[in-house]
VOVO-192421 format. One line per field, with one value per residue (C-alpha): residue in one letter; x, y, z. Coordinates in nm, 2 decimals, always signed. Example, Ala and Ser with C-alpha at 12.3 -4.5 7.8 and 13.67 -1.06 7.14 Angstrom:
REM residues 2
code <- (A	S)
c1 <- (+1.23	+1.37)
c2 <- (-0.45	-0.11)
c3 <- (+0.78	+0.71)
//
This chain:
REM residues 94
code <- (M	R	C	R	K	A	Q	P	T	S	T	E	N	G	I	A	K	S	V	I	I	I	M	D	K	P	V	P	D	F	A	I	F	Q	N	S	R	T	R	Q	S	A	I	W	S	K	E	A	G	H	W	I	D	A	K	E	S	E	Y	E	P	L	A	I	I	V	N	L	I	R	H	S	P	N	P	Q	E	I	V	E	E	L	A	R	V	A	L	R	I	R	E	E	N	S)
c1 <- (-2.07	-1.81	-1.53	-1.23	-0.91	-0.60	-0.31	-0.01	+0.15	+0.45	+0.64	+0.77	+0.95	+0.84	+0.48	+0.29	+0.10	-0.24	-0.52	-0.89	-1.02	-1.38	-1.53	-1.18	-1.05	-0.80	-0.96	-0.67	-0.57	-0.63	-0.82	-0.97	-1.29	-1.38	-1.65	-1.57	-1.89	-2.03	-1.71	-1.77	-1.48	-1.44	-1.14	-1.12	-0.92	-0.90	-0.83	-1.17	-1.34	-1.55	-1.58	-1.51	-1.69	-1.50	-1.62	-1.66	-1.40	-1.14	-1.21	-0.91	-0.66	-0.75	-0.72	-0.36	-0.29	-0.45	-0.22	+0.08	+0.01	-0.12	+0.21	+0.46	+0.73	+0.66	+0.29	+0.32	+0.60	+0.37	+0.05	+0.28	+0.42	+0.09	-0.03	+0.26	+0.17	-0.20	-0.12	+0.12	-0.14	-0.40	-0.16	-0.06	-0.43	-0.54)
c2 <- (+2.22	+2.37	+2.12	+2.19	+2.01	+2.20	+2.19	+1.98	+2.11	+1.91	+1.63	+1.31	+1.01	+1.16	+1.17	+1.50	+1.55	+1.75	+1.80	+1.84	+2.13	+2.13	+2.46	+2.61	+2.35	+2.06	+1.69	+1.46	+1.15	+0.94	+0.99	+0.76	+0.84	+0.70	+0.73	+0.58	+0.57	+0.36	+0.19	+0.30	+0.35	+0.44	+0.50	+0.75	+0.69	+0.99	+0.71	+0.54	+0.87	+0.77	+0.66	+0.28	+0.15	-0.08	-0.36	-0.30	-0.58	-0.34	-0.07	-0.15	-0.22	+0.10	+0.30	+0.18	+0.28	+0.64	+0.68	+0.58	+0.84	+1.10	+1.08	+0.99	+1.28	+1.18	+1.07	+1.09	+0.83	+0.62	+0.64	+0.61	+0.28	+0.15	+0.24	+0.02	-0.28	-0.28	-0.30	-0.53	-0.76	-0.70	-0.78	-1.13	-1.20	-1.13)
c3 <- (+0.33	+0.11	-0.01	-0.22	-0.28	-0.25	-0.44	-0.34	-0.03	-0.01	-0.18	+0.03	-0.12	-0.48	-0.40	-0.39	-0.08	-0.08	+0.15	+0.13	+0.26	+0.41	+0.56	+0.53	+0.75	+0.64	+0.66	+0.78	+0.60	+0.90	+1.25	+1.49	+1.71	+2.02	+2.27	+2.61	+2.74	+2.46	+2.37	+2.00	+1.77	+1.42	+1.17	+0.90	+0.62	+0.33	+0.10	+0.17	+0.21	+0.49	+0.86	+0.91	+1.22	+1.46	+1.63	+2.03	+2.08	+1.89	+2.12	+2.35	+2.08	+1.92	+2.25	+2.25	+1.92	+1.98	+2.31	+2.12	+1.83	+2.10	+2.28	+2.01	+1.93	+1.57	+1.54	+1.15	+1.14	+1.35	+1.13	+0.82	+0.94	+1.03	+0.69	+0.54	+0.77	+0.67	+0.31	+0.36	+0.56	+0.25	-0.01	+0.18	+0.22	-0.13)
//
């Protein structure tokens, strides 16, 4: 598997954004996998660098998030807000 890190592609809020390329396809910053037959879910975070398995009880809440992102006119904004909330929660709990 070929993997290379691309040069920064854009700048937002003073932060250079770049993407990782695997087999000539960009790897997303964030993704949710769901299998409705097995009710298995996993979350990909480029920051973590691996898939994080979700509990079966988290399937429905993640399905709601998936629908929100999928049908939003601005899915990037939804994902960025989710990331900000997650960071805030992590900081409050540490």
